[in-house]
C-alpha positions in Angstrom: -77.1 93.0 165.4 -78.7 95.2 162.8 -75.8 94.4 160.4 -76.6 90.7 160.9 -80.3 91.2 160.0 -79.4 93.4 157.0 -76.9 90.7 155.8 -79.6 88.1 156.3 -82.1 90.1 154.3 -79.6 90.6 151.5 -78.7 86.9 151.5 -82.4 86.0 151.2 -82.8 88.5 148.3 -79.8 87.1 146.5 -81.0 83.5 147.1 -84.5 84.1 145.7 -83.2 86.0 142.7 -81.4 83.0 141.3 -83.8 80.1 141.1 -85.9 80.8 138.0 -86.2 83.2 135.2 -89.8 82.1 134.8 -90.8 83.3 138.2 -90.7 86.5 140.1 -90.7 86.3 143.9 -94.3 87.1 144.5 -96.0 85.3 141.6 -95.3 82.7 138.9 -94.4 84.5 135.6 -95.6 81.4 133.7 -99.1 82.2 135.0 -98.9 86.0 134.6 -102.2 87.3 133.3 -102.4 91.0 133.9 -100.5 93.7 132.1 -98.5 94.7 135.2 -97.5 91.1 135.9 -96.4 90.5 132.3 -94.4 93.8 132.3 -92.7 92.8 135.6 -91.7 89.4 134.2 -90.4 91.0 131.0 -88.2 93.5 132.7 -85.2 92.4 134.8 -85.1 95.6 136.9 -88.8 95.3 137.8 -88.4 91.6 138.5 -85.5 92.3 140.8 -87.6 94.9 142.6 -90.4 92.4 142.9 -88.0 89.9 144.5 -86.7 92.5 147.0 -90.2 93.6 147.8 -91.4 90.0 148.4 -88.4 89.2 150.7 -88.8 92.4 152.7 -92.6 91.8 153.0 -92.1 88.3 154.2 -89.5 89.3 156.8 -91.8 92.1 158.0 -94.8 89.8 158.1 -92.9 87.2 160.2 -91.4 89.7 162.5 -94.3 92.0 163.3 -96.8 91.4 166.1 -100.3 90.4 165.3 -101.8 93.9 165.0 -98.9 95.2 162.9 -99.1 92.1 160.7 -102.7 92.7 159.9 -102.0 96.3 158.9 -99.0 95.2 156.8 -101.2 92.6 155.0 -103.9 95.2 154.3 -101.3 97.7 153.0 -99.8 95.0 150.7 -103.2 94.1 149.3 -103.9 97.8 148.6 -100.5 98.2 147.1 -101.1 95.3 144.7 -104.4 96.9 143.6 -102.6 100.2 143.0 -99.8 98.4 141.1 -102.3 96.8 138.8 -103.6 100.3 137.8 -100.1 100.9 136.2 -100.8 98.3 133.6 -97.7 97.8 131.5 -96.3 101.3 132.2 -92.8 100.5 133.4 -92.2 104.1 134.8 -95.4 103.8 136.9 -94.4 100.3 138.0 -91.0 101.5 139.0 -92.5 104.3 141.0 -94.9 101.9 142.7 -92.1 99.5 143.7 -89.9 102.4 144.9 -92.7 103.6 147.2 -93.4 100.1 148.5 -89.8 99.3 149.1 -89.4 102.6 151.0 -92.4 101.7 153.2 -91.0 98.2 153.9 -87.6 99.6 154.6 -89.1 102.0 157.2 -90.9 99.1 158.7 -87.6 97.1 158.9 -86.0 100.1 160.7 -88.8 100.0 163.3 -88.1 96.3 163.8 -84.4 96.9 164.1 -84.8 99.6 166.8 -87.5 97.9 168.8 -86.1 94.4 169.3 -83.4 92.9 171.4 -81.8 90.7 168.7 
């Protein structure tokens, strides 16, 4: 069943990566105002990481119980504040996304192991 969920997550990532060059998954690039948002929109690799992060975050949010969901949302808000401090520094943004993706992947592992799916 874990393979089915992984395939579903990858399908969602692929599906959200296609629709629009003007928009990353978690925000509309046409409305990007901050340096970090503009840098993400201008760089395909960062945009792809943003898409993956957004999909994993949404899956985690919809799958976790109420207490876990609140903690996840708090962590996401803090991560967004931390990401903003990177400004347009792509190396910093890459590191921020790599850390967040790792956290979300670990959370997905807990979901995989705790549920009867």
